[in-house]
C-alpha positions in Angstrom: 0.1 0.0 0.0 1.8 3.4 -0.8 2.4 6.6 1.4 -0.7 8.8 1.4 0.8 11.7 3.7 2.7 14.3 1.3 3.7 18.0 1.8 1.6 20.3 0.2 2.6 22.3 -2.7 3.7 25.6 -1.8 1.2 27.6 -3.6 -1.4 25.5 -2.1 -0.3 26.1 1.3 -0.2 29.8 0.5 -4.0 29.6 -0.3 -4.5 27.7 2.8 -2.7 30.6 5.1 -4.2 33.0 3.0 -7.9 32.0 4.2 -6.7 32.9 7.6 -5.0 36.4 7.2 -7.0 37.8 4.1 -10.9 37.3 4.8 -12.0 40.3 2.3 -10.1 43.1 0.8 -10.2 45.5 4.4 -7.8 42.2 5.6 -5.7 43.7 2.9 -5.7 47.1 3.3 -4.7 46.6 7.2 -2.0 44.9 6.5 -0.7 47.2 3.5 -1.2 50.0 5.9 0.3 48.6 9.1 3.5 47.7 6.9 3.4 51.3 5.4 3.3 52.8 9.0 6.3 50.1 10.1 8.2 51.6 7.2 8.3 55.1 9.0 6.2 56.8 6.5 4.7 60.1 7.1 2.3 60.4 4.1 0.5 57.2 3.3 -1.8 57.0 0.1 -4.7 54.4 -0.3 -6.4 53.8 -3.2 -9.2 51.2 -3.9 -11.5 50.3 -6.8 -14.7 48.1 -6.6 -14.2 48.2 -2.9 -11.0 46.6 -3.3 -12.1 43.8 -5.6 -10.1 45.0 -8.5 -7.6 46.9 -6.7 -6.1 48.1 -3.5 -3.0 50.1 -3.6 -0.8 51.5 -0.6 1.7 54.2 -2.1 4.0 55.1 1.1 7.5 57.4 1.8 9.1 55.1 3.8 12.4 53.5 4.0 11.7 51.1 1.1 13.6 48.1 0.7 16.4 46.6 -1.3 16.2 44.2 -3.8 17.0 41.0 -1.6 14.4 42.4 1.0 11.6 43.0 -1.6 12.3 39.4 -3.0 12.4 38.2 0.5 9.0 39.6 1.6 6.9 37.2 -0.2 8.6 34.3 0.9 6.8 32.1 4.2 7.6 33.0 7.5 9.7 36.1 6.4 9.9 39.0 8.7 12.5 41.7 9.8 11.0 42.3 13.4 11.6 38.6 14.9 14.8 36.9 16.0 13.8 34.7 18.7 11.1 33.3 20.4 11.4 36.1 23.4 10.4 39.0 20.7 7.0 37.2 20.7 6.7 38.9 24.2 8.2 42.6 23.1 6.2 43.4 19.9 5.9 47.2 19.1 5.3 47.6 15.8 2.4 47.1 13.5 2.4 44.2 10.7 5.7 42.5 10.0 6.7 43.4 6.5 6.5 40.4 4.6 4.1 38.1 7.1 1.2 38.5 5.2 2.5 39.3 1.8 3.1 35.7 0.9 -0.7 34.9 1.6 -1.7 38.2 -0.4 0.4 36.7 -3.5 -1.2 33.5 -3.5 -4.6 34.5 -4.3 -3.9 38.3 -5.8 -1.9 39.6 -8.7 0.6 41.8 -7.0 3.0 44.5 -7.9 5.9 45.8 -6.0 7.9 49.0 -6.2 10.2 50.1 -3.6 13.7 52.2 -3.6 15.5 53.3 -0.6 17.1 56.8 -0.5 20.8 55.6 -0.7 19.6 53.5 -3.9 19.6 55.1 -7.2 17.2 52.8 -8.9 14.3 51.2 -7.0 13.2 47.5 -7.4 9.7 46.3 -9.2 8.7 42.7 -8.8 5.5 41.3 -10.1 3.7 37.8 -8.8 0.7 36.0 -9.9 -0.7 33.1 -7.3 2.5 32.7 -5.3 4.5 32.8 -9.1 7.3 35.5 -9.3 6.9 36.7 -13.2 8.9 39.5 -13.3 11.9 41.3 -11.0 13.5 44.3 -12.9 15.7 47.7 -12.2 13.0 50.7 -12.3 12.9 54.2 -11.5 10.4 55.0 -8.5 10.4 57.4 -5.6 12.0 56.6 -2.6 9.5 54.4 -0.5 7.3 51.7 -1.0 4.1 51.1 -3.8 2.2 47.8 -3.6 -0.9 47.3 -5.9 -2.9 43.8 -5.4 -5.5 43.5 -8.1 -7.8 40.6 -8.8 -8.4 39.8 -5.3 -9.2 35.9 -5.1 -9.3 36.1 -8.8 -7.4 31.9 -8.5 -10.1 31.2 -5.8 -13.6 32.0 -7.6 -15.4 30.1 -4.4 -13.8 32.9 -1.8 -14.3 35.9 -4.5 -18.3 34.7 -4.7 -18.5 34.9 -0.5 -17.4 38.5 -0.8 -20.3 41.1 -0.2 -22.1 43.9 -2.0 -19.5 46.5 -3.0 -21.1 48.9 -0.4 -20.3 46.7 2.3 -16.8 45.8 1.6 -16.1 49.6 1.3 -17.6 50.0 5.0 -15.2 47.3 6.0 -12.3 49.4 4.4 -13.4 52.4 5.9 -13.2 51.3 9.1 -9.7 49.5 9.0 -8.5 53.1 7.5 -10.0 54.8 10.8 -8.3 52.8 13.4 -5.2 53.1 11.7 -5.3 56.6 11.2 -6.4 57.4 14.5 -3.6 55.2 16.1 -1.1 57.5 13.7 -2.5 60.8 14.0 1.2 62.3 13.3 0.8 60.4 9.7 -0.7 62.1 6.4 -3.5 59.5 5.2 -5.6 59.8 2.5 -8.3 57.2 0.9 -9.7 57.5 -2.3 -12.5 55.2 -4.0 -12.5 54.9 -7.5 -10.8 58.2 -8.4 -13.2 59.9 -6.2 -11.7 61.5 -2.6 -12.9 60.0 0.7 -10.7 61.2 3.3 -7.4 63.6 3.0 -6.1 64.0 6.3 -3.0 65.8 6.9 -0.6 64.4 10.0 -1.3 66.8 13.4 -2.6 66.3 16.7 -4.9 63.5 17.9 -8.1 65.9 18.2 -7.6 67.1 15.0 -7.4 63.4 13.5 -10.8 62.9 15.1 -12.6 66.0 13.9 -11.2 65.2 10.3 -12.4 61.4 10.5 -15.7 62.3 11.8 -16.8 65.4 11.5 -16.5 69.0 12.5 -19.4 68.5 15.1 -17.1 66.5 17.4 -15.3 69.3 18.1 -17.6 70.1 21.0 -18.2 66.8 21.9 -14.9 65.6 23.4 -13.4 65.8 27.1 -10.0 65.1 26.9 -8.6 62.1 29.4 -5.2 61.5 30.7 -3.8 59.2 33.8 -0.1 58.3 34.2 0.8 55.7 36.8 3.8 53.1 37.4 1.6 50.8 35.5 0.5 52.2 32.7 -0.7 55.3 31.0 -4.0 56.5 29.3 -4.8 59.1 27.3 -7.2 60.3 24.6 -10.8 61.3 24.8 -14.3 60.5 25.4 -17.5 62.0 24.1 -19.9 63.8 26.3 -23.0 61.9 27.5 -25.4 63.9 25.7 -24.1 63.0 22.0 -24.2 59.1 23.0 -25.8 57.1 20.3 -27.7 53.8 20.4 -25.0 52.2 18.1 -22.2 51.3 18.8 -19.2 51.9 16.6 -17.5 54.5 17.6 -15.3 53.0 20.6 -11.6 52.8 20.1 -9.0 50.8 22.0 -5.3 51.1 21.2 -2.9 49.5 23.6 0.7 50.6 22.0 -0.7 52.3 19.0 -2.6 48.7 18.2 -6.4 48.8 17.5 -8.0 46.3 20.2 -11.7 44.8 21.1 -12.1 44.3 24.9 -15.4 43.9 26.4 -14.1 44.4 29.2 -12.3 47.8 29.2 -15.4 49.2 27.3 -17.3 47.9 30.5 -14.7 50.0 32.4 -15.5 52.9 30.1 -19.1 52.9 30.6 -19.1 52.1 34.2 -17.4 55.4 34.2 -20.3 57.1 32.9 -22.8 55.5 35.1 -25.4 57.8 35.7 -25.0 59.8 32.6 -26.5 57.8 29.6 -29.8 57.3 28.8 -30.7 53.9 28.4 -29.5 51.5 25.2 -26.6 54.2 24.5 -23.3 54.1 23.7 -20.5 56.7 24.1 -17.8 58.2 21.8 -14.3 57.3 22.9 -10.7 57.0 21.5 -8.7 56.0 24.4 -4.8 54.7 23.9 -3.2 52.5 26.2 1.0 52.6 27.0 2.1 49.4 28.9 5.2 47.7 29.0 4.8 44.8 26.0 6.0 42.2 28.6 3.1 42.7 30.9 0.5 42.0 27.6 0.3 39.1 24.9 -0.9 40.0 21.7 -0.6 36.4 20.1 -3.9 35.2 21.6 -5.7 36.2 17.8 -5.0 35.7 14.2 -5.7 39.1 13.6 -3.9 40.4 17.1 -7.2 42.6 17.9 -7.5 40.6 21.2 -4.8 40.8 23.9 -4.2 39.8 27.2 -3.0 41.8 30.0 -1.1 39.9 32.9 -3.4 41.8 35.4 -6.4 42.7 34.1 -8.0 44.5 37.2 -5.3 47.1 37.3 -5.8 48.0 34.3 -9.4 48.0 34.3 -9.6 50.2 37.5 -6.7 52.6 35.8 -9.1 53.1 32.6 -12.2 53.8 34.8 -10.5 56.3 37.2 -9.2 58.5 34.0 -12.6 58.5 32.2 -14.1 59.5 35.6 -11.4 62.1 35.8 -12.0 63.5 32.5 -15.9 63.8 33.2 -15.7 65.1 36.4 -12.6 67.5 36.0 -13.8 69.0 32.6 -17.4 69.3 33.7 -18.3 67.9 30.1 -18.4 71.5 28.9 -15.1 73.1 26.9 -14.7 72.8 23.3 -11.6 71.7 21.9 -8.7 74.4 21.0 -7.1 73.6 17.8 -3.9 75.7 18.7 -2.8 74.6 21.7 -1.8 70.8 22.3 -4.1 69.9 24.6 -7.7 71.6 24.3 -9.2 71.4 27.8 -7.3 72.7 31.3 -4.7 70.4 32.5 -5.6 68.2 35.6 -2.9 68.5 38.1 -3.1 65.1 39.9 -1.6 64.3 43.0 1.5 62.4 42.6 0.6 58.5 42.8 3.4 55.6 43.7 1.6 53.0 42.2 -0.9 51.8 39.7 -4.0 50.6 42.3 -3.1 53.4 44.3 -4.0 55.9 41.7 -7.0 54.1 40.2 -8.7 53.7 43.8 -7.8 57.4 44.9 -10.7 59.4 45.7 -11.0 62.4 43.0 -12.6 65.2 44.9 -12.9 67.1 41.6 -15.8 64.9 40.5 -17.8 66.6 43.3 -18.4 69.7 41.6 -19.7 67.2 38.5 -22.7 66.5 40.5 -26.1 68.5 40.1 -27.1 70.3 43.8 -31.1 70.2 43.8 -32.8 73.7 44.1 -34.9 72.6 47.4 -35.8 76.4 47.6 -38.0 76.4 44.8 -39.8 73.3 45.6 -43.1 75.0 44.0 -42.3 74.7 40.7 -42.6 71.3 40.7 -46.2 71.5 41.1 -46.8 74.2 38.7 -47.4 71.5 35.5 -49.5 69.4 38.0 -51.7 72.9 38.8 -52.3 73.6 35.1 -53.4 70.4 34.2 -55.7 70.2 37.5 -57.5 73.9 36.3 -57.8 72.4 32.8 -59.6 69.3 33.9 -62.0 71.7 36.3 -62.5 73.8 33.2 -63.7 70.8 31.0 -65.7 69.4 34.2 -67.6 72.8 34.4 -68.4 72.5 30.6 -69.7 69.3 31.1 -71.6 70.1 34.2 -70.2 67.3 36.2 -68.0 66.8 39.4 -64.6 65.9 39.6 -65.4 62.8 41.4 -67.1 61.5 38.3 -64.8 62.4 36.1 -62.9 59.1 35.3 -66.0 57.0 35.2 -67.8 59.2 32.8 -64.6 59.8 30.3 -64.5 55.9 30.1 -67.9 55.8 29.0 -69.2 53.5 31.7 -72.2 55.6 33.1 -74.5 52.8 33.0 -72.3 50.9 35.7 -71.9 53.9 37.7 -74.1 56.3 39.4 -72.5 59.3 37.9 -74.9 61.2 35.8 -75.0 60.5 31.9 -72.3 62.3 29.8 -73.0 64.8 27.4 -72.7 64.0 23.6 -69.6 65.3 23.6 -67.9 62.7 25.8 -64.9 61.0 24.6 -64.6 57.6 24.1 -61.0 57.3 23.8 -58.8 59.0 25.9 -54.6 59.5 26.5 -53.2 58.7 29.6 -50.0 61.2 30.3 -49.7 61.3 26.4 -48.7 57.6 26.3 -51.2 55.3 26.5 -54.9 55.3 24.6 -57.8 54.0 26.9 -61.1 52.8 25.8 -64.1 50.8 27.0 -64.3 47.3 25.7 -66.9 44.6 26.3 -64.5 43.0 29.2 -63.4 46.1 30.8 -60.9 48.7 29.9 -58.0 48.4 27.1 -55.2 50.3 27.4 -53.2 51.1 24.2 -49.5 51.8 24.2 -49.3 54.9 21.2 -45.8 54.0 20.3 -45.3 50.4 20.2 -48.6 50.5 18.2 -47.7 53.1 15.8 -44.3 51.3 15.2 -46.3 48.1 14.2 -48.4 50.1 11.8 -45.7 51.7 9.9 -43.7 48.7 9.9 -45.9 46.2 8.2 -47.3 49.1 5.7 -43.4 49.7 5.1 -42.6 46.2 4.1 -45.5 45.8 2.1 -44.5 48.4 0.1 -40.7 47.0 0.1 -42.1 43.7 -1.1 -44.3 45.7 -4.2 -42.0 48.3 -4.7 -44.5 50.8 -4.7 -43.9 53.7 -1.8 -45.3 57.2 -2.8 -43.0 60.4 -1.9 -43.4 63.4 -1.1 -41.3 65.6 -2.3 -39.8 68.6 -0.5 -40.6 72.3 -1.2 -36.8 72.9 0.0 -34.3 69.9 -0.4 -31.8 69.7 2.4 -28.4 68.7 2.0 -26.7 66.1 4.7 -23.0 65.3 5.0 -22.7 62.0 6.5 -19.2 60.5 7.3 -17.7 57.5 4.4 -18.9 54.7 6.8 -22.7 56.1 6.6 -22.5 57.2 3.0 -21.5 53.7 2.2 -24.0 52.5 4.1 -26.8 54.5 2.2 -25.5 53.6 -1.0 -26.1 50.0 0.3 -29.6 50.1 1.0 -30.4 53.0 -1.7 -33.3 50.7 -3.2 -34.8 49.7 -0.5 -34.9 53.8 0.8 -36.3 54.2 -2.9 -39.0 51.5 -2.5 -40.3 53.0 0.7 -40.7 56.8 -0.7 -37.1 58.3 0.0 -35.6 60.1 -2.6 -32.0 61.6 -2.8 -29.0 62.4 -4.6 -25.1 62.1 -4.4 -23.6 65.6 -3.9 -20.4 64.7 -3.8 -18.0 64.6 -0.8 -20.1 62.0 1.1 -23.0 64.5 0.7 -26.6 63.6 -0.5 -29.2 65.8 -1.3 -32.9 64.7 0.4 -35.6 65.2 -2.2 -38.0 63.3 -0.9 -39.3 61.4 2.3 -42.2 58.9 2.4 -45.6 60.6 1.5 -47.3 58.7 4.9 -44.6 60.2 7.5 -45.1 63.4 8.6 -41.8 65.4 9.4 -40.7 68.9 9.5 -36.8 67.7 9.4 -35.9 65.7 6.9 -32.3 65.8 7.8 -32.9 64.6 11.8 -35.7 61.9 10.2 -32.5 60.3 8.0 -29.7 60.6 10.6 -32.0 59.3 13.1 -32.6 56.3 10.2 -29.1 55.6 9.6 -28.5 55.2 13.4 -31.4 52.6 14.1 -30.7 50.8 10.9 -27.0 50.5 12.5 -28.4 49.5 15.9 -30.5 46.9 13.9 -27.4 45.3 12.0 -25.4 45.1 15.1 -28.5 43.3 16.9 -30.6 41.1 14.9 -30.2 38.6 12.0 -32.7 40.0 9.3 -32.4 41.1 5.5 -32.4 44.6 4.6 -36.0 44.9 3.7 -37.1 44.2 7.4 -34.3 46.1 8.6 -35.5 49.3 7.0 -38.8 48.7 7.9 -37.9 48.4 11.4 -35.5 51.3 11.6 -38.2 53.5 9.8 -41.2 52.9 12.0 -39.0 53.1 15.0 -37.8 56.2 14.3 -41.1 57.9 12.6 -43.4 56.6 14.8 -45.6 58.8 17.5 -43.7 59.2 20.6 -44.5 59.2 24.1 -45.6 62.7 25.3 -47.5 63.5 21.9 -50.5 64.5 22.4 -53.5 63.2 20.1 -56.8 64.6 18.8 -60.1 62.4 18.9 -59.6 61.5 15.3 -56.1 60.4 15.4 -56.8 58.3 18.5 -59.6 56.5 16.6 -57.9 56.0 13.6 -54.7 54.7 15.2 -56.9 51.9 17.3 -58.4 51.0 13.9 -55.3 51.0 11.6 -53.6 48.6 14.6 -56.4 45.9 14.5 -56.1 45.8 10.7 -52.3 44.9 11.0 -51.7 41.5 10.6 -50.0 40.7 14.3 -51.9 43.7 16.5 -50.7 42.4 19.7 -47.0 43.5 19.7 -44.8 46.0 18.4 -42.0 44.7 15.9 -39.5 44.7 18.5 -41.8 42.4 20.9 -43.5 44.6 22.7 -47.4 44.3 23.8 -49.3 47.1 22.3 -52.2 46.4 23.9 -53.7 45.4 27.5 -57.1 44.4 28.8 -57.9 45.4 31.8 -60.8 43.1 33.2 -64.0 44.6 35.0 -63.2 41.8 37.6 -59.7 43.1 38.4 -60.6 46.5 38.9 -63.4 45.5 41.1 -61.1 43.9 43.1 -58.9 47.3 43.9 -62.1 48.4 45.5 -62.4 45.6 48.2 
């Protein structure tokens, strides 16, 4: 019987390795950008076409490579950073130039040009599916230019699993943002299909944050700084009132490497305790500087997860640093780009160790707590007194006594000793502008006005999406809305679905759209607020639910355009709402599973009076 175990050919072994390193175009972007950073570049240009499927090019002005290094970087296990096993636990660089190049070259057509400052000519290498096609001297600027063309051209099964261009572009933007935030001093630009997406000049972190996320962030951040013998934490946290309902703008960097950590995120959220609305997430960009010997970055192939040798200390210091930022700055000052630090510095008392600094009681926090104005307690009753006066006037018009009001308004005078109401008595009424109440055969029916309206709109929009039949109400004055690149890509991804329910908008360039029309059924005075709210809700649903784009669009627009708590309704509106609710396929629950109605039976009511 012949032997059955054989060594894999290099090209197949590289394709297998590529499956771990290169999951999508954004994976290539990450590796090439980090290689450029490690090469000492001060200016990096990223060019992509068809969301990286046909071209990914990174051009840097780093140190460049010699002919031999340029050829060696495509060999498996080739690296310039590691010489012994001990080096694995003292890594400070990002990508190891060459570590992923063999994998990338195995599944794409790669052209690399590179030149060092001391060389008159550079080198150009062309590789296709791990096979070197050519290597020759070439005139090229100092630095390195790497072109990755036709990704997965020889692995069609992998290419078929790629998402739409809009989805893949969002992943590329995410990777670009992370590298850009971690290297604020490096000028970086991004072009998609020859259109400029980002043009970021090198500078301070605050300038980089505003450059990536927009000028509105200029007034939303508080600087954060804490240094101990164990580690240093610095960066920015967002004001609580600007917290969003979606995750995504939370960034942790350890020694300038982006990481994902639910544990440290919990430390930040805990520091915001009592300041955030329910189910909202604050913005933060926080950097941790720590001796590499205290961390292990080799616990995940993409190195986005790491381990600390003393997680509790790190947790405590991060939490204390964020609390200090919130307390010291009182969430008020804006960023001054003419200074190195945009807020007045906090003079913390010297610490003798990591845990002592984290555990000390910051007296500055006391100024953050708002004092109750107990001397003006009468104001608490102003609204109540107004409601009582209105009620008395209504009772006087109906010629009834206050004691019998609730019985008559409910239309249950036949079961009461109260006098018959006049013909103007309402069959429906609102409770605290939140619930609707009406008499039914078995007792009293309560209706949640917001949950009910969400159900009505959801089924209506879902039907319009299925039939592509939504009507649009044209805006008299079209509004322009500038989005960040990630949200702009998202809107392009679901443009057909938005058009199907009545949204009409056009591209205006530079990640800006012009809103020309909104769904005809919606009553809105601010198309921009509605559109921005829809985007945030869509992203929240996307992160929490596994649903189709059609269903997500219907859920998101129904959630953001429905009647809200506190909105007064006329008798006709209440009647119409209840009629439309019971015409729905599933009138008992809102799209997110919340009850829309509740029957308080007569027997239950009678028990309250026993």
